PDBQT receptor file of N, H, CA, C and O in Angstrom, charges set to zero:
ATOM      1  N   MET A   1      70.116  92.184  95.834  1.00  0.00    +0.000 N 
ATOM      2  CA  MET A   1      70.543  92.640  94.521  1.00  0.00    +0.000 C 
ATOM      3  C   MET A   1      69.611  92.045  93.463  1.00  0.00    +0.000 C 
ATOM      4  O   MET A   1      69.099  90.935  93.607  1.00  0.00    +0.000 OA
ATOM      5  N   THR A   2      69.417  92.799  92.430  1.00  0.00    +0.000 N 
ATOM      6  H   THR A   2      69.833  93.700  92.312  1.00  0.00    +0.000 HD
ATOM      7  CA  THR A   2      68.608  92.308  91.325  1.00  0.00    +0.000 C 
ATOM      8  C   THR A   2      69.427  91.330  90.495  1.00  0.00    +0.000 C 
ATOM      9  O   THR A   2      70.639  91.207  90.668  1.00  0.00    +0.000 OA
ATOM     10  N   HIS A   3      68.752  90.646  89.603  1.00  0.00    +0.000 N 
ATOM     11  H   HIS A   3      67.767  90.745  89.462  1.00  0.00    +0.000 HD
ATOM     12  CA  HIS A   3      69.425  89.688  88.721  1.00  0.00    +0.000 C 
ATOM     13  C   HIS A   3      70.499  90.381  87.882  1.00  0.00    +0.000 C 
ATOM     14  O   HIS A   3      71.588  89.839  87.691  1.00  0.00    +0.000 OA
ATOM     15  N   ILE A   4      70.192  91.568  87.386  1.00  0.00    +0.000 N 
ATOM     16  H   ILE A   4      69.308  92.008  87.541  1.00  0.00    +0.000 HD
ATOM     17  CA  ILE A   4      71.155  92.309  86.556  1.00  0.00    +0.000 C 
ATOM     18  C   ILE A   4      72.367  92.710  87.390  1.00  0.00    +0.000 C 
ATOM     19  O   ILE A   4      73.506  92.597  86.936  1.00  0.00    +0.000 OA
ATOM     20  N   GLU A   5      72.117  93.179  88.611  1.00  0.00    +0.000 N 
ATOM     21  H   GLU A   5      71.192  93.271  88.979  1.00  0.00    +0.000 HD
ATOM     22  CA  GLU A   5      73.236  93.553  89.488  1.00  0.00    +0.000 C 
ATOM     23  C   GLU A   5      74.104  92.343  89.815  1.00  0.00    +0.000 C 
ATOM     24  O   GLU A   5      75.332  92.430  89.795  1.00  0.00    +0.000 OA
ATOM     25  N   THR A   6      73.468  91.223  90.113  1.00  0.00    +0.000 N 
ATOM     26  H   THR A   6      72.470  91.152  90.129  1.00  0.00    +0.000 HD
ATOM     27  CA  THR A   6      74.207  89.999  90.422  1.00  0.00    +0.000 C 
ATOM     28  C   THR A   6      75.036  89.552  89.231  1.00  0.00    +0.000 C 
ATOM     29  O   THR A   6      76.189  89.151  89.391  1.00  0.00    +0.000 OA
ATOM     30  N   ALA A   7      74.464  89.617  88.047  1.00  0.00    +0.000 N 
ATOM     31  H   ALA A   7      73.527  89.943  87.917  1.00  0.00    +0.000 HD
ATOM     32  CA  ALA A   7      75.195  89.227  86.838  1.00  0.00    +0.000 C 
ATOM     33  C   ALA A   7      76.399  90.134  86.618  1.00  0.00    +0.000 C 
ATOM     34  O   ALA A   7      77.473  89.663  86.246  1.00  0.00    +0.000 OA
ATOM     35  N   ARG A   8      76.227  91.415  86.843  1.00  0.00    +0.000 N 
ATOM     36  H   ARG A   8      75.354  91.798  87.145  1.00  0.00    +0.000 HD
ATOM     37  CA  ARG A   8      77.337  92.368  86.663  1.00  0.00    +0.000 C 
ATOM     38  C   ARG A   8      78.441  92.129  87.694  1.00  0.00    +0.000 C 
ATOM     39  O   ARG A   8      79.625  92.158  87.358  1.00  0.00    +0.000 OA
ATOM     40  N   VAL A   9      78.056  91.896  88.935  1.00  0.00    +0.000 N 
ATOM     41  H   VAL A   9      77.094  91.873  89.208  1.00  0.00    +0.000 HD
ATOM     42  CA  VAL A   9      79.042  91.600  89.982  1.00  0.00    +0.000 C 
ATOM     43  C   VAL A   9      79.804  90.332  89.626  1.00  0.00    +0.000 C 
ATOM     44  O   VAL A   9      81.030  90.293  89.737  1.00  0.00    +0.000 OA
ATOM     45  N   ASN A  10      79.095  89.300  89.202  1.00  0.00    +0.000 N 
ATOM     46  H   ASN A  10      78.100  89.332  89.111  1.00  0.00    +0.000 HD
ATOM     47  CA  ASN A  10      79.751  88.053  88.804  1.00  0.00    +0.000 C 
ATOM     48  C   ASN A  10      80.703  88.277  87.639  1.00  0.00    +0.000 C 
ATOM     49  O   ASN A  10      81.777  87.678  87.591  1.00  0.00    +0.000 OA
ATOM     50  N   GLU A  11      80.322  89.131  86.704  1.00  0.00    +0.000 N 
ATOM     51  H   GLU A  11      79.449  89.618  86.743  1.00  0.00    +0.000 HD
ATOM     52  CA  GLU A  11      81.181  89.443  85.563  1.00  0.00    +0.000 C 
ATOM     53  C   GLU A  11      82.463  90.140  86.027  1.00  0.00    +0.000 C 
ATOM     54  O   GLU A  11      83.561  89.785  85.598  1.00  0.00    +0.000 OA
ATOM     55  N   ILE A  12      82.313  91.121  86.893  1.00  0.00    +0.000 N 
ATOM     56  H   ILE A  12      81.421  91.409  87.242  1.00  0.00    +0.000 HD
ATOM     57  CA  ILE A  12      83.477  91.858  87.403  1.00  0.00    +0.000 C 
ATOM     58  C   ILE A  12      84.395  90.925  88.194  1.00  0.00    +0.000 C 
ATOM     59  O   ILE A  12      85.614  90.959  88.024  1.00  0.00    +0.000 OA
ATOM     60  N   LEU A  13      83.811  90.098  89.054  1.00  0.00    +0.000 N 
ATOM     61  H   LEU A  13      82.821  90.070  89.191  1.00  0.00    +0.000 HD
ATOM     62  CA  LEU A  13      84.616  89.146  89.821  1.00  0.00    +0.000 C 
ATOM     63  C   LEU A  13      85.331  88.169  88.892  1.00  0.00    +0.000 C 
ATOM     64  O   LEU A  13      86.504  87.855  89.098  1.00  0.00    +0.000 OA
ATOM     65  N   GLY A  14      84.627  87.693  87.877  1.00  0.00    +0.000 N 
ATOM     66  H   GLY A  14      83.675  87.948  87.710  1.00  0.00    +0.000 HD
ATOM     67  CA  GLY A  14      85.226  86.770  86.913  1.00  0.00    +0.000 C 
ATOM     68  C   GLY A  14      86.392  87.391  86.170  1.00  0.00    +0.000 C 
ATOM     69  O   GLY A  14      87.408  86.734  85.942  1.00  0.00    +0.000 OA
ATOM     70  N   LEU A  15      86.253  88.651  85.792  1.00  0.00    +0.000 N 
ATOM     71  H   LEU A  15      85.428  89.185  85.977  1.00  0.00    +0.000 HD
ATOM     72  CA  LEU A  15      87.347  89.344  85.108  1.00  0.00    +0.000 C 
ATOM     73  C   LEU A  15      88.567  89.470  86.014  1.00  0.00    +0.000 C 
ATOM     74  O   LEU A  15      89.698  89.252  85.580  1.00  0.00    +0.000 OA
ATOM     75  N   GLN A  16      88.333  89.819  87.260  1.00  0.00    +0.000 N 
ATOM     76  H   GLN A  16      87.414  89.996  87.613  1.00  0.00    +0.000 HD
ATOM     77  CA  GLN A  16      89.448  89.989  88.197  1.00  0.00    +0.000 C 
ATOM     78  C   GLN A  16      90.128  88.648  88.478  1.00  0.00    +0.000 C 
ATOM     79  O   GLN A  16      91.356  88.580  88.537  1.00  0.00    +0.000 OA
ATOM     80  N   VAL A  17      89.351  87.592  88.649  1.00  0.00    +0.000 N 
ATOM     81  H   VAL A  17      88.353  87.647  88.601  1.00  0.00    +0.000 HD
ATOM     82  CA  VAL A  17      89.925  86.259  88.852  1.00  0.00    +0.000 C 
ATOM     83  C   VAL A  17      90.706  85.842  87.612  1.00  0.00    +0.000 C 
ATOM     84  O   VAL A  17      91.763  85.222  87.726  1.00  0.00    +0.000 OA
ATOM     85  N   GLY A  18      90.198  86.174  86.434  1.00  0.00    +0.000 N 
ATOM     86  H   GLY A  18      89.339  86.678  86.341  1.00  0.00    +0.000 HD
ATOM     87  CA  GLY A  18      90.903  85.872  85.183  1.00  0.00    +0.000 C 
ATOM     88  C   GLY A  18      92.258  86.556  85.113  1.00  0.00    +0.000 C 
ATOM     89  O   GLY A  18      93.236  85.961  84.661  1.00  0.00    +0.000 OA
ATOM     90  N   ILE A  19      92.319  87.805  85.559  1.00  0.00    +0.000 N 
ATOM     91  H   ILE A  19      91.525  88.289  85.926  1.00  0.00    +0.000 HD
ATOM     92  CA  ILE A  19      93.592  88.536  85.582  1.00  0.00    +0.000 C 
ATOM     93  C   ILE A  19      94.584  87.818  86.492  1.00  0.00    +0.000 C 
ATOM     94  O   ILE A  19      95.749  87.642  86.134  1.00  0.00    +0.000 OA
ATOM     95  N   ILE A  20      94.120  87.409  87.659  1.00  0.00    +0.000 N 
ATOM     96  H   ILE A  20      93.174  87.552  87.949  1.00  0.00    +0.000 HD
ATOM     97  CA  ILE A  20      94.992  86.712  88.608  1.00  0.00    +0.000 C 
ATOM     98  C   ILE A  20      95.469  85.391  88.017  1.00  0.00    +0.000 C 
ATOM     99  O   ILE A  20      96.647  85.053  88.134  1.00  0.00    +0.000 OA
ATOM    100  N   LYS A  21      94.571  84.643  87.386  1.00  0.00    +0.000 N 
ATOM    101  H   LYS A  21      93.614  84.918  87.292  1.00  0.00    +0.000 HD
ATOM    102  CA  LYS A  21      94.951  83.367  86.771  1.00  0.00    +0.000 C 
ATOM    103  C   LYS A  21      95.972  83.564  85.660  1.00  0.00    +0.000 C 
ATOM    104  O   LYS A  21      96.915  82.783  85.536  1.00  0.00    +0.000 OA
ATOM    105  N   ASP A  22      95.792  84.599  84.854  1.00  0.00    +0.000 N 
ATOM    106  H   ASP A  22      95.026  85.234  84.954  1.00  0.00    +0.000 HD
ATOM    107  CA  ASP A  22      96.744  84.880  83.770  1.00  0.00    +0.000 C 
ATOM    108  C   ASP A  22      98.139  85.146  84.316  1.00  0.00    +0.000 C 
ATOM    109  O   ASP A  22      99.125  84.606  83.814  1.00  0.00    +0.000 OA
ATOM    110  N   PHE A  23      98.217  85.980  85.344  1.00  0.00    +0.000 N 
ATOM    111  H   PHE A  23      97.417  86.420  85.752  1.00  0.00    +0.000 HD
ATOM    112  CA  PHE A  23      99.521  86.261  85.941  1.00  0.00    +0.000 C 
ATOM    113  C   PHE A  23     100.107  85.009  86.584  1.00  0.00    +0.000 C 
ATOM    114  O   PHE A  23     101.304  84.749  86.459  1.00  0.00    +0.000 OA
ATOM    115  N   ALA A  24      99.272  84.235  87.268  1.00  0.00    +0.000 N 
ATOM    116  H   ALA A  24      98.300  84.447  87.369  1.00  0.00    +0.000 HD
ATOM    117  CA  ALA A  24      99.765  83.023  87.930  1.00  0.00    +0.000 C 
ATOM    118  C   ALA A  24     100.325  82.033  86.910  1.00  0.00    +0.000 C 
ATOM    119  O   ALA A  24     101.327  81.368  87.173  1.00  0.00    +0.000 OA
ATOM    120  N   ALA A  25      99.687  81.938  85.762  1.00  0.00    +0.000 N 
ATOM    121  H   ALA A  25      98.874  82.479  85.548  1.00  0.00    +0.000 HD
ATOM    122  CA  ALA A  25     100.153  81.013  84.724  1.00  0.00    +0.000 C 
ATOM    123  C   ALA A  25     101.506  81.432  84.154  1.00  0.00    +0.000 C 
ATOM    124  O   ALA A  25     102.252  80.593  83.649  1.00  0.00    +0.000 OA
ATOM    125  N   LYS A  26     101.824  82.711  84.231  1.00  0.00    +0.000 N 
ATOM    126  H   LYS A  26     101.218  83.393  84.641  1.00  0.00    +0.000 HD
ATOM    127  CA  LYS A  26     103.075  83.227  83.664  1.00  0.00    +0.000 C 
ATOM    128  C   LYS A  26     104.239  83.198  84.656  1.00  0.00    +0.000 C 
ATOM    129  O   LYS A  26     105.377  83.476  84.276  1.00  0.00    +0.000 OA
ATOM    130  N   LEU A  27     103.971  82.868  85.913  1.00  0.00    +0.000 N 
ATOM    131  H   LEU A  27     103.046  82.643  86.221  1.00  0.00    +0.000 HD
ATOM    132  CA  LEU A  27     105.039  82.877  86.909  1.00  0.00    +0.000 C 
ATOM    133  C   LEU A  27     106.109  81.855  86.538  1.00  0.00    +0.000 C 
ATOM    134  O   LEU A  27     105.812  80.709  86.203  1.00  0.00    +0.000 OA
ATOM    135  N   ASN A  28     107.364  82.303  86.608  1.00  0.00    +0.000 N 
ATOM    136  H   ASN A  28     107.606  83.234  86.881  1.00  0.00    +0.000 HD
ATOM    137  CA  ASN A  28     108.487  81.455  86.216  1.00  0.00    +0.000 C 
ATOM    138  C   ASN A  28     109.681  81.819  87.085  1.00  0.00    +0.000 C 
ATOM    139  O   ASN A  28     110.018  82.994  87.230  1.00  0.00    +0.000 OA
ATOM    140  N   THR A  29     110.313  80.815  87.655  1.00  0.00    +0.000 N 
ATOM    141  H   THR A  29     110.040  79.860  87.537  1.00  0.00    +0.000 HD
ATOM    142  CA  THR A  29     111.443  81.068  88.552  1.00  0.00    +0.000 C 
ATOM    143  C   THR A  29     112.758  81.262  87.808  1.00  0.00    +0.000 C 
ATOM    144  O   THR A  29     113.783  81.518  88.439  1.00  0.00    +0.000 OA
ATOM    145  N   ASP A  30     112.754  81.149  86.497  1.00  0.00    +0.000 N 
ATOM    146  H   ASP A  30     111.921  80.942  85.984  1.00  0.00    +0.000 HD
ATOM    147  CA  ASP A  30     113.986  81.314  85.721  1.00  0.00    +0.000 C 
ATOM    148  C   ASP A  30     114.476  82.757  85.695  1.00  0.00    +0.000 C 
ATOM    149  O   ASP A  30     115.679  83.000  85.597  1.00  0.00    +0.000 OA
ATOM    150  N   ASP A  31     113.566  83.707  85.781  1.00  0.00    +0.000 N 
ATOM    151  H   ASP A  31     112.589  83.510  85.860  1.00  0.00    +0.000 HD
ATOM    152  CA  ASP A  31     113.923  85.127  85.735  1.00  0.00    +0.000 C 
ATOM    153  C   ASP A  31     113.382  85.784  87.007  1.00  0.00    +0.000 C 
ATOM    154  O   ASP A  31     112.207  86.142  87.080  1.00  0.00    +0.000 OA
ATOM    155  N   LEU A  32     114.241  85.935  87.994  1.00  0.00    +0.000 N 
ATOM    156  H   LEU A  32     115.196  85.644  87.936  1.00  0.00    +0.000 HD
ATOM    157  CA  LEU A  32     113.791  86.419  89.298  1.00  0.00    +0.000 C 
ATOM    158  C   LEU A  32     113.281  87.853  89.263  1.00  0.00    +0.000 C 
ATOM    159  O   LEU A  32     112.349  88.187  89.994  1.00  0.00    +0.000 OA
ATOM    160  N   GLU A  33     113.867  88.704  88.433  1.00  0.00    +0.000 N 
ATOM    161  H   GLU A  33     114.624  88.433  87.839  1.00  0.00    +0.000 HD
ATOM    162  CA  GLU A  33     113.371  90.080  88.329  1.00  0.00    +0.000 C 
ATOM    163  C   GLU A  33     111.959  90.095  87.761  1.00  0.00    +0.000 C 
ATOM    164  O   GLU A  33     111.093  90.825  88.243  1.00  0.00    +0.000 OA
ATOM    165  N   ARG A  34     111.738  89.289  86.742  1.00  0.00    +0.000 N 
ATOM    166  H   ARG A  34     112.442  88.696  86.351  1.00  0.00    +0.000 HD
ATOM    167  CA  ARG A  34     110.402  89.205  86.132  1.00  0.00    +0.000 C 
ATOM    168  C   ARG A  34     109.416  88.592  87.119  1.00  0.00    +0.000 C 
ATOM    169  O   ARG A  34     108.267  89.025  87.205  1.00  0.00    +0.000 OA
ATOM    170  N   LEU A  35     109.866  87.583  87.864  1.00  0.00    +0.000 N 
ATOM    171  H   LEU A  35     110.799  87.231  87.795  1.00  0.00    +0.000 HD
ATOM    172  CA  LEU A  35     109.019  86.945  88.865  1.00  0.00    +0.000 C 
ATOM    173  C   LEU A  35     108.573  87.964  89.911  1.00  0.00    +0.000 C 
ATOM    174  O   LEU A  35     107.405  88.001  90.297  1.00  0.00    +0.000 OA
ATOM    175  N   GLU A  36     109.508  88.781  90.361  1.00  0.00    +0.000 N 
ATOM    176  H   GLU A  36     110.457  88.751  90.047  1.00  0.00    +0.000 HD
ATOM    177  CA  GLU A  36     109.172  89.799  91.354  1.00  0.00    +0.000 C 
ATOM    178  C   GLU A  36     108.146  90.791  90.802  1.00  0.00    +0.000 C 
ATOM    179  O   GLU A  36     107.195  91.154  91.495  1.00  0.00    +0.000 OA
ATOM    180  N   ALA A  37     108.335  91.223  89.573  1.00  0.00    +0.000 N 
ATOM    181  H   ALA A  37     109.107  90.928  89.010  1.00  0.00    +0.000 HD
ATOM    182  CA  ALA A  37     107.393  92.159  88.945  1.00  0.00    +0.000 C 
ATOM    183  C   ALA A  37     106.017  91.516  88.780  1.00  0.00    +0.000 C 
ATOM    184  O   ALA A  37     104.993  92.153  89.028  1.00  0.00    +0.000 OA
ATOM    185  N   ASP A  38     106.001  90.257  88.363  1.00  0.00    +0.000 N 
ATOM    186  H   ASP A  38     106.833  89.740  88.162  1.00  0.00    +0.000 HD
ATOM    187  CA  ASP A  38     104.725  89.557  88.191  1.00  0.00    +0.000 C 
ATOM    188  C   ASP A  38     104.012  89.375  89.529  1.00  0.00    +0.000 C 
ATOM    189  O   ASP A  38     102.789  89.495  89.606  1.00  0.00    +0.000 OA
ATOM    190  N   LEU A  39     104.772  89.086  90.579  1.00  0.00    +0.000 N 
ATOM    191  H   LEU A  39     105.765  88.988  90.517  1.00  0.00    +0.000 HD
ATOM    192  CA  LEU A  39     104.159  88.929  91.900  1.00  0.00    +0.000 C 
ATOM    193  C   LEU A  39     103.568  90.243  92.400  1.00  0.00    +0.000 C 
ATOM    194  O   LEU A  39     102.544  90.244  93.082  1.00  0.00    +0.000 OA
ATOM    195  N   VAL A  40     104.202  91.346  92.067  1.00  0.00    +0.000 N 
ATOM    196  H   VAL A  40     105.034  91.345  91.513  1.00  0.00    +0.000 HD
ATOM    197  CA  VAL A  40     103.639  92.658  92.415  1.00  0.00    +0.000 C 
ATOM    198  C   VAL A  40     102.295  92.833  91.712  1.00  0.00    +0.000 C 
ATOM    199  O   VAL A  40     101.333  93.304  92.318  1.00  0.00    +0.000 OA
ATOM    200  N   GLU A  41     102.229  92.458  90.442  1.00  0.00    +0.000 N 
ATOM    201  H   GLU A  41     103.011  92.076  89.950  1.00  0.00    +0.000 HD
ATOM    202  CA  GLU A  41     100.974  92.580  89.688  1.00  0.00    +0.000 C 
ATOM    203  C   GLU A  41      99.904  91.651  90.246  1.00  0.00    +0.000 C 
ATOM    204  O   GLU A  41      98.738  92.037  90.334  1.00  0.00    +0.000 OA
ATOM    205  N   VAL A  42     100.282  90.433  90.625  1.00  0.00    +0.000 N 
ATOM    206  H   VAL A  42     101.229  90.120  90.553  1.00  0.00    +0.000 HD
ATOM    207  CA  VAL A  42      99.328  89.507  91.240  1.00  0.00    +0.000 C 
ATOM    208  C   VAL A  42      98.807  90.115  92.540  1.00  0.00    +0.000 C 
ATOM    209  O   VAL A  42      97.608  90.067  92.815  1.00  0.00    +0.000 OA
ATOM    210  N   GLY A  43      99.698  90.680  93.329  1.00  0.00    +0.000 N 
ATOM    211  H   GLY A  43     100.672  90.719  93.105  1.00  0.00    +0.000 HD
ATOM    212  CA  GLY A  43      99.293  91.319  94.584  1.00  0.00    +0.000 C 
ATOM    213  C   GLY A  43      98.306  92.449  94.366  1.00  0.00    +0.000 C 
ATOM    214  O   GLY A  43      97.337  92.586  95.113  1.00  0.00    +0.000 OA
ATOM    215  N   LYS A  44      98.549  93.260  93.345  1.00  0.00    +0.000 N 
ATOM    216  H   LYS A  44      99.336  93.149  92.738  1.00  0.00    +0.000 HD
ATOM    217  CA  LYS A  44      97.624  94.356  93.020  1.00  0.00    +0.000 C 
ATOM    218  C   LYS A  44      96.254  93.805  92.623  1.00  0.00    +0.000 C 
ATOM    219  O   LYS A  44      95.222  94.330  93.042  1.00  0.00    +0.000 OA
ATOM    220  N   ALA A  45      96.253  92.751  91.816  1.00  0.00    +0.000 N 
ATOM    221  H   ALA A  45      97.092  92.325  91.476  1.00  0.00    +0.000 HD
ATOM    222  CA  ALA A  45      94.991  92.163  91.359  1.00  0.00    +0.000 C 
ATOM    223  C   ALA A  45      94.227  91.547  92.527  1.00  0.00    +0.000 C 
ATOM    224  O   ALA A  45      93.004  91.668  92.598  1.00  0.00    +0.000 OA
ATOM    225  N   VAL A  46      94.933  90.891  93.441  1.00  0.00    +0.000 N 
ATOM    226  H   VAL A  46      95.927  90.793  93.383  1.00  0.00    +0.000 HD
ATOM    227  CA  VAL A  46      94.286  90.307  94.614  1.00  0.00    +0.000 C 
ATOM    228  C   VAL A  46      93.725  91.417  95.505  1.00  0.00    +0.000 C 
ATOM    229  O   VAL A  46      92.621  91.292  96.033  1.00  0.00    +0.000 OA
ATOM    230  N   LYS A  47      94.476  92.489  95.670  1.00  0.00    +0.000 N 
ATOM    231  H   LYS A  47      95.374  92.591  95.241  1.00  0.00    +0.000 HD
ATOM    232  CA  LYS A  47      94.009  93.626  96.471  1.00  0.00    +0.000 C 
ATOM    233  C   LYS A  47      92.735  94.217  95.864  1.00  0.00    +0.000 C 
ATOM    234  O   LYS A  47      91.793  94.545  96.585  1.00  0.00    +0.000 OA
ATOM    235  N   GLU A  48      92.712  94.348  94.547  1.00  0.00    +0.000 N 
ATOM    236  H   GLU A  48      93.477  94.082  93.961  1.00  0.00    +0.000 HD
ATOM    237  CA  GLU A  48      91.523  94.875  93.865  1.00  0.00    +0.000 C 
ATOM    238  C   GLU A  48      90.337  93.932  94.051  1.00  0.00    +0.000 C 
ATOM    239  O   GLU A  48      89.217  94.389  94.280  1.00  0.00    +0.000 OA
ATOM    240  N   LEU A  49      90.567  92.626  93.955  1.00  0.00    +0.000 N 
ATOM    241  H   LEU A  49      91.477  92.254  93.769  1.00  0.00    +0.000 HD
ATOM    242  CA  LEU A  49      89.503  91.646  94.156  1.00  0.00    +0.000 C 
ATOM    243  C   LEU A  49      88.971  91.736  95.582  1.00  0.00    +0.000 C 
ATOM    244  O   LEU A  49      87.758  91.704  95.792  1.00  0.00    +0.000 OA
ATOM    245  N   ARG A  50      89.854  91.848  96.552  1.00  0.00    +0.000 N 
ATOM    246  H   ARG A  50      90.839  91.875  96.381  1.00  0.00    +0.000 HD
ATOM    247  CA  ARG A  50      89.428  92.005  97.949  1.00  0.00    +0.000 C 
ATOM    248  C   ARG A  50      88.569  93.254  98.120  1.00  0.00    +0.000 C 
ATOM    249  O   ARG A  50      87.548  93.229  98.808  1.00  0.00    +0.000 OA
ATOM    250  N   SER A  51      88.990  94.329  97.494  1.00  0.00    +0.000 N 
ATOM    251  H   SER A  51      89.819  94.349  96.936  1.00  0.00    +0.000 HD
ATOM    252  CA  SER A  51      88.253  95.583  97.585  1.00  0.00    +0.000 C 
ATOM    253  C   SER A  51      86.845  95.421  97.021  1.00  0.00    +0.000 C 
ATOM    254  O   SER A  51      85.873  95.908  97.600  1.00  0.00    +0.000 OA
ATOM    255  N   ILE A  52      86.747  94.739  95.900  1.00  0.00    +0.000 N 
ATOM    256  H   ILE A  52      87.536  94.343  95.430  1.00  0.00    +0.000 HD
ATOM    257  CA  ILE A  52      85.435  94.495  95.293  1.00  0.00    +0.000 C 
ATOM    258  C   ILE A  52      84.575  93.661  96.230  1.00  0.00    +0.000 C 
ATOM    259  O   ILE A  52      83.407  93.980  96.453  1.00  0.00    +0.000 OA
ATOM    260  N   LEU A  53      85.149  92.592  96.782  1.00  0.00    +0.000 N 
ATOM    261  H   LEU A  53      86.098  92.333  96.601  1.00  0.00    +0.000 HD
ATOM    262  CA  LEU A  53      84.394  91.706  97.667  1.00  0.00    +0.000 C 
ATOM    263  C   LEU A  53      83.941  92.425  98.935  1.00  0.00    +0.000 C 
ATOM    264  O   LEU A  53      82.826  92.211  99.409  1.00  0.00    +0.000 OA
ATOM    265  N   GLU A  54      84.802  93.275  99.482  1.00  0.00    +0.000 N 
ATOM    266  H   GLU A  54      85.709  93.449  99.098  1.00  0.00    +0.000 HD
ATOM    267  CA  GLU A  54      84.442  94.016 100.692  1.00  0.00    +0.000 C 
ATOM    268  C   GLU A  54      83.304  94.994 100.435  1.00  0.00    +0.000 C 
ATOM    269  O   GLU A  54      82.559  95.328 101.356  1.00  0.00    +0.000 OA
ATOM    270  N   GLY A  55      83.161  95.452  99.217  1.00  0.00    +0.000 N 
ATOM    271  H   GLY A  55      83.766  95.181  98.469  1.00  0.00    +0.000 HD
ATOM    272  CA  GLY A  55      82.115  96.403  98.880  1.00  0.00    +0.000 C 
ATOM    273  C   GLY A  55      80.766  95.770  98.593  1.00  0.00    +0.000 C 
ATOM    274  O   GLY A  55      79.768  96.472  98.428  1.00  0.00    +0.000 OA
ATOM    275  N   LEU A  56      80.733  94.453  98.534  1.00  0.00    +0.000 N 
ATOM    276  H   LEU A  56      81.544  93.883  98.668  1.00  0.00    +0.000 HD
ATOM    277  CA  LEU A  56      79.477  93.771  98.233  1.00  0.00    +0.000 C 
ATOM    278  C   LEU A  56      78.602  93.666  99.475  1.00  0.00    +0.000 C 
ATOM    279  O   LEU A  56      79.094  93.409 100.574  1.00  0.00    +0.000 OA
ATOM    280  N   PRO A  57      77.304  93.865  99.291  1.00  0.00    +0.000 N 
ATOM    281  CA  PRO A  57      76.403  93.628 100.421  1.00  0.00    +0.000 C 
ATOM    282  C   PRO A  57      76.331  92.121 100.670  1.00  0.00    +0.000 C 
ATOM    283  O   PRO A  57      76.294  91.328  99.729  1.00  0.00    +0.000 OA
ATOM    284  N   HIS A  58      76.312  91.745 101.922  1.00  0.00    +0.000 N 
ATOM    285  H   HIS A  58      76.342  92.389 102.686  1.00  0.00    +0.000 HD
ATOM    286  CA  HIS A  58      76.213  90.325 102.233  1.00  0.00    +0.000 C 
ATOM    287  C   HIS A  58      75.398  90.148 103.505  1.00  0.00    +0.000 C 
ATOM    288  O   HIS A  58      75.249  91.062 104.317  1.00  0.00    +0.000 OA
ATOM    289  N   LYS A  59      74.882  88.949 103.643  1.00  0.00    +0.000 N 
ATOM    290  H   LYS A  59      75.002  88.207 102.983  1.00  0.00    +0.000 HD
ATOM    291  CA  LYS A  59      74.080  88.636 104.823  1.00  0.00    +0.000 C 
ATOM    292  C   LYS A  59      75.000  88.105 105.915  1.00  0.00    +0.000 C 
ATOM    293  O   LYS A  59      75.913  87.321 105.655  1.00  0.00    +0.000 OA
ATOM    294  N   HIS A  60      74.745  88.541 107.121  1.00  0.00    +0.000 N 
ATOM    295  H   HIS A  60      74.003  89.178 107.332  1.00  0.00    +0.000 HD
ATOM    296  CA  HIS A  60      75.476  88.002 108.268  1.00  0.00    +0.000 C 
ATOM    297  C   HIS A  60      74.724  86.774 108.743  1.00  0.00    +0.000 C 
ATOM    298  O   HIS A  60      73.517  86.830 108.981  1.00  0.00    +0.000 OA
ATOM    299  N   LEU A  61      75.426  85.682 108.879  1.00  0.00    +0.000 N 
ATOM    300  H   LEU A  61      76.406  85.636 108.686  1.00  0.00    +0.000 HD
ATOM    301  CA  LEU A  61      74.772  84.445 109.326  1.00  0.00    +0.000 C 
ATOM    302  C   LEU A  61      74.875  84.288 110.823  1.00  0.00    +0.000 C 
ATOM    303  O   LEU A  61      74.381  83.305 111.376  1.00  0.00    +0.000 OA
TER     304      LEU A  61
């Protein structure tokens, strides 16, 4: 990957990790319905991050 491509990938990964961190910071056991909804959103964000990572070219060691 070129430097520009690497920078863009890092930006996208950083944004997705930021989304996950934001949801994780809001998790609260006081409201179980809200907790369940937030966990669904965290799951979606993790799934999206996995999808991005799986699409990246990588070297096999």
